[in-house]
C-alpha positions in Angstrom: -83.1 86.9 45.5 -83.9 83.3 45.5 -83.3 83.2 41.9 -79.8 84.8 42.3 -78.8 82.3 44.9 -79.8 79.4 42.6 -77.6 80.8 39.9 -74.6 81.0 42.2 -75.0 77.5 43.3 -75.2 76.3 39.7 -72.0 78.2 38.9 -70.2 76.6 41.9 -71.3 73.1 40.9 -70.5 73.4 37.2 -67.2 75.5 37.3 -65.6 75.9 40.7 -66.0 72.3 41.9 -64.5 70.6 38.9 -61.6 73.0 39.0 -61.0 72.2 42.7 -61.1 68.5 42.0 -58.5 69.0 39.2 -56.2 71.0 41.4 -56.5 68.5 44.2 -55.5 65.7 41.8 -52.5 67.6 40.5 -51.5 68.3 44.2 -51.8 64.6 45.0 -49.8 63.6 42.0 -47.0 66.0 43.0 -46.9 64.8 46.5 -46.7 61.1 45.6 -44.2 61.9 42.9 -41.9 63.6 45.4 -42.2 60.6 47.7 -41.3 57.9 45.0 -37.8 56.4 45.5 -35.3 57.4 42.8 -33.3 54.7 40.9 -29.6 55.4 40.4 -28.1 53.9 37.3 -24.7 52.2 37.6 -22.3 51.6 34.6 -22.4 47.8 33.5 -19.7 45.5 34.8 -17.3 43.9 32.3 -17.5 40.1 32.4 -14.5 38.1 31.1 -15.1 34.8 29.2 -13.8 31.8 31.1 -11.7 29.5 28.9 -9.9 26.2 29.4 -6.3 25.9 28.4 -3.7 23.1 27.8 0.1 23.6 27.7 2.3 22.9 24.7 5.2 20.5 24.4 7.6 19.3 21.6 8.3 15.8 20.7 9.6 13.6 17.9 6.8 11.9 15.9 7.1 9.2 13.2 4.6 9.7 10.4 1.9 7.2 10.0 -0.2 7.0 6.8 -3.3 5.0 6.8 -4.6 3.5 3.6 -6.7 0.6 2.2 -5.3 -2.1 0.1 -6.0 -5.3 -1.8 -3.8 -8.4 -1.4 -2.4 -9.7 -4.7 0.1 -12.5 -5.6 3.8 -11.7 -5.7 4.2 -14.1 -8.6 1.4 -16.0 -10.6 2.2 -18.4 -13.2 0.2 -20.8 -15.5 2.0 -24.1 -15.8 1.9 -25.4 -19.4 3.0 -28.6 -20.9 6.0 -28.4 -23.2 5.1 -31.8 -24.8 2.0 -33.8 -25.6 0.8 -36.9 -24.0 -1.4 -38.7 -21.6 -1.4 -37.8 -17.8 -0.4 -41.0 -15.9 0.3 -39.5 -12.5 -0.9 -36.7 -10.3 0.6 -35.8 -6.9 -1.8 -36.1 -3.8 -0.9 -32.6 -3.0 -2.1 -31.4 -6.5 -5.3 -30.0 -5.0 -6.7 -26.4 -5.2 -5.5 -24.4 -2.2 -2.7 -26.9 -1.3 0.8 -25.6 -0.8 3.6 -27.5 -2.6 7.3 -27.0 -2.1 9.7 -26.0 -4.8 11.1 -28.8 -7.0 8.3 -31.3 -6.3 6.8 -33.3 -9.1 3.1 -32.8 -9.3 2.2 -34.3 -12.7 3.8 -37.0 -14.9 3.0 -37.5 -18.7 3.4 -40.9 -20.3 7.1 -41.1 -21.2 7.1 -44.4 -23.3 7.5 -42.7 -26.7 10.1 -40.3 -25.2 12.2 -43.2 -23.9 12.2 -44.7 -27.5 13.3 -41.4 -28.9 16.2 -41.3 -26.4 17.3 -44.7 -27.4 17.1 -43.8 -31.1 19.0 -40.6 -30.5 21.7 -42.5 -28.5 22.0 -45.1 -31.4 22.2 -42.3 -34.0 25.0 -40.6 -32.0 27.0 -43.8 -31.7 26.8 -44.3 -35.5 27.9 -40.7 -36.1 30.8 -41.1 -33.8 31.9 -44.3 -35.6 31.7 -42.6 -39.0 33.7 -39.7 -37.6 36.4 -42.0 -36.2 36.6 -43.8 -39.7 36.9 -40.4 -41.4 39.7 -39.4 -39.0 41.5 -42.6 -40.0 41.0 -41.9 -43.7 42.4 -38.5 -43.2 45.6 -39.9 -41.7 45.9 -42.4 -44.5 45.5 -39.6 -47.1 48.2 -37.6 -45.5 50.6 -40.7 -45.6 49.7 -41.5 -49.2 50.3 -37.9 -50.4 53.7 -38.0 -48.7 54.7 -41.2 -50.4 53.6 -40.0 -53.9 55.5 -36.7 -53.5 58.7 -38.6 -52.8 58.4 -40.4 -56.1 57.3 -37.3 -58.2 59.4 -34.5 -59.3 56.4 -32.1 -59.6 55.0 -32.3 -56.1 51.2 -32.5 -55.5 49.9 -29.7 -53.4 48.3 -30.5 -50.1 44.8 -29.3 -50.7 41.9 -29.6 -48.3 40.2 -32.0 -50.7 43.4 -34.1 -51.0 43.6 -34.3 -47.2 39.9 -35.2 -46.9 39.1 -32.1 -44.6 35.7 -31.6 -46.1 34.8 -35.2 -45.4 36.0 -34.9 -41.8 34.0 -31.7 -41.2 31.0 -33.4 -42.6 31.4 -36.3 -40.2 31.9 -33.9 -37.3 28.7 -32.1 -38.2 26.9 -35.4 -38.1 28.1 -36.1 -34.6 27.1 -32.6 -33.5 23.7 -33.1 -35.0 23.3 -36.5 -33.4 24.3 -35.1 -30.0 21.8 -32.2 -30.4 19.1 -34.8 -31.2 20.0 -36.8 -28.1 19.9 -33.7 -25.9 16.5 -32.8 -27.2 15.2 -36.3 -26.7 16.4 -36.3 -23.1 15.0 -32.8 -22.6 11.6 -34.0 -23.8 12.0 -36.9 -21.5 12.6 -34.6 -18.6 9.5 -32.6 -19.6 7.3 -35.5 -18.9 7.5 -34.5 -15.2 5.8 -31.2 -14.3 7.8 -29.7 -11.4 6.9 -26.6 -9.2 9.4 -23.8 -10.0 9.0 -22.3 -6.5 7.1 -22.8 -3.2 3.5 -22.5 -4.6 -0.1 -22.7 -3.9 -2.5 -24.4 -6.5 -5.2 -21.8 -7.5 -6.7 -23.8 -10.4 -6.3 -27.4 -11.6 -6.9 -28.1 -15.3 -6.1 -31.8 -15.8 -6.7 -35.2 -14.2 -5.3 -38.7 -14.6 -6.1 -40.0 -18.1 -6.2 -36.4 -19.6 -4.5 -35.8 -22.9 -2.5 -32.6 -23.1 -1.0 -30.9 -26.1 2.0 -28.6 -26.4 1.2 -25.4 -24.4 -1.7 -27.1 -22.9 -2.5 -25.6 -19.4 -1.7 -27.8 -16.4 -2.5 -25.4 -13.5 -2.3 -21.9 -12.2 0.0 -21.4 -9.2 1.1 -18.5 -7.0 4.2 -18.0 -4.9 3.7 -18.3 -1.2 7.0 -16.9 0.0 5.5 -13.3 -0.3 2.3 -11.6 -1.1 1.9 -8.0 -2.4 -0.6 -5.4 -1.3 -1.6 -2.7 -3.7 -2.8 0.5 -2.0 -3.3 4.2 -2.7 -2.1 7.3 -1.0 -2.0 11.0 -1.9 0.8 11.8 -4.2 2.2 14.5 -1.9 2.9 11.9 0.7 5.4 9.9 -1.5 8.2 12.1 -0.3 7.4 11.2 3.4 8.0 7.4 2.9 10.9 5.3 1.7 10.4 3.2 -1.3 13.1 0.6 -1.7 13.1 -3.3 -2.1 15.5 -3.7 0.8 15.1 -0.8 3.1 11.5 0.4 2.3 9.3 2.0 5.0 7.8 -0.4 7.4 4.0 -1.2 7.0 1.6 -3.0 9.3 -1.2 -4.8 7.6 -4.5 -5.7 9.3 -7.5 -7.7 8.0 -11.0 -7.2 9.1 -11.7 -10.9 9.3 -9.0 -11.5 12.1 -7.1 -9.6 14.7 -3.8 -10.8 13.3 -1.3 -8.2 12.0 1.3 -8.8 9.3 4.5 -6.8 8.8 5.7 -5.6 5.4 7.6 -2.9 3.7 7.1 -0.5 0.8 9.0 -1.9 -2.2 7.8 0.2 -5.2 5.0 2.1 -6.8 2.6 1.2 -9.5 4.0 3.9 -11.7 0.7 5.7 -12.2 -2.0 8.0 -10.7 -5.6 6.8 -10.8 -7.9 8.7 -13.0 -10.8 9.2 -10.7 -9.3 9.6 -7.2 -5.8 11.1 -8.4 -4.1 8.9 -5.9 -0.7 7.3 -6.2 -0.4 3.6 -6.2 2.3 1.9 -4.1 3.2 -1.8 -3.5 3.8 -3.3 0.0 5.5 -6.6 0.2 4.7 -9.1 3.0 7.0 -12.1 3.5 5.7 -15.5 4.6 2.0 -14.5 4.4 0.8 -18.0 5.2 3.0 -18.3 8.3 4.7 -21.4 6.8 8.1 -20.4 8.2 7.0 -19.7 11.8 8.4 -22.0 14.4 7.8 -22.6 18.1 4.6 -20.5 18.3 1.5 -21.3 20.2 -0.6 -18.8 18.3 -3.0 -20.2 15.6 -1.9 -19.9 12.0 -3.7 -17.0 10.4 -3.0 -16.9 6.6 -3.4 -14.0 4.3 -6.2 -14.4 1.7 -5.8 -13.1 -1.8 -8.2 -10.3 -2.9 -8.8 -9.5 0.8 -9.3 -5.6 1.5 -6.9 -4.7 4.3 -6.0 -1.8 6.4 -2.4 -0.7 5.9 -0.5 1.6 8.2 2.8 2.9 6.6 5.4 4.4 8.8 7.3 7.2 7.1 10.0 9.7 8.2 10.3 11.0 11.8 9.4 14.7 12.5 11.7 16.2 15.0 10.8 18.8 17.6 7.3 19.4 16.6 4.2 20.5 18.6 1.5 17.8 18.8 -2.0 19.3 19.4 -5.5 17.9 19.1 -7.0 18.6 15.7 -10.2 19.8 17.3 -8.6 23.0 18.7 -7.1 24.0 15.3 -9.0 27.2 14.2 -9.8 28.6 10.8 -6.9 29.5 8.5 -4.5 27.3 10.5 -4.7 29.5 13.6 -4.7 28.8 17.3 -6.1 30.7 20.3 -3.5 31.5 22.9 -4.1 32.6 26.5 -1.7 35.5 27.2 -2.0 37.0 30.7 -5.7 37.5 30.6 -6.0 38.3 26.9 -6.6 36.4 23.7 -3.9 36.1 21.1 -4.6 34.5 17.7 -1.5 33.0 16.1 -1.0 31.5 12.6 1.0 28.3 12.7 3.0 26.2 10.2 1.5 22.7 10.0 3.9 20.0 8.8 1.6 16.9 9.2 -2.0 16.1 9.8 -3.5 12.9 11.1 -7.0 11.9 12.0 -7.1 13.4 15.5 -3.8 15.3 15.7 -1.8 17.9 13.9 1.8 18.5 14.1 3.3 22.1 14.1 6.7 23.1 13.3 6.5 26.9 14.0 4.2 29.7 15.1 3.9 28.9 18.8 6.3 28.4 21.7 6.7 25.9 24.5 5.4 28.6 27.0 2.1 29.1 25.2 -1.2 28.1 26.7 -3.7 26.7 24.0 -7.3 27.6 24.5 -9.4 24.5 24.1 -12.8 26.1 24.7 -15.1 27.3 21.9 -16.2 31.0 21.7 -18.8 32.5 19.6 -16.7 35.5 18.9 -12.8 35.6 19.1 -11.1 38.9 18.8 -7.4 39.4 19.1 -6.7 41.2 22.4 -10.1 40.6 24.0 -10.2 40.0 27.7 -10.5 36.3 28.9 -10.2 34.4 32.1 -8.5 31.1 32.6 -10.7 28.4 34.1 -9.9 27.3 37.7 -7.7 24.3 37.8 -5.8 25.0 34.4 
């Protein structure tokens, strides 16, 4: 009996007790599961992207082209001697960098020999004139003698050129013409002993000094005209149609140098006639009058002259664009499109751009004056997507 009871106890400990514990655990899990609060899922709310906008407006805009240029002379001449001789006089103004007015004598060549040549030529002319007068008298005598002879003769003598001494008179006249030409040449050489500036000029280089001997075609100096300078600059060839190129009514241009805050005014007078090989740019010429400020009067501002070979900024003003939309270049999107705020939705419009500048673009069509342009950036922009205008726009 005792053995039987021990077996029952063992059975209960090994089988029944574990089963009861498992059932108790399951019951506890079911109880606590039933008491756990249930989470109700709600559909996600749609969030609109907030954007900033600016209105559009039309205006007239004058095209401005920015370019870099180099200052070059309008005219540059190498003065050369037309005669040979010794330099006996040099003007005090004949100094490199000095401005000399038109018609001023800057150099004189010894004229002693040329004065003698003038006297010889004058003497030769007087001699030729006297011979010509004598021959004219001889011709008159020949005519009278021929008339007297023909009165006495039955067979008249013909009045030939030789009988009337016409060849002799022509020869005497030729001698006079030749003597006059020699005198003119002698006086011309005499005048050439003075080197005179052909225009208002600046001395770039000086090749002689007092005591120097010069030959025919010997260089005296290199001078440039100071009434105007030119600026050679480059612009894209497709912009040539937007500016006016004319010597009298060319497009206005403002020239600014980096070495001063002074601005000179010029105009586009022509092109260089070629496109550069490397940059494929078109060359144009801007003319600036009075580059040294010599004609300015009654001004308190300091004189700021242009300097040759200086690299300058050139702003050329072309034609006027009428009724165009002016917008910041930063809000222009890919493929020449703009983002438009339209009653809570995004519209993407393609526009027709007629001009671009560094910070602005000018649009002729594609948008209206009622459109609101989106200035905010968005990672994704889809036509028709919901957007919201920022407060204060």
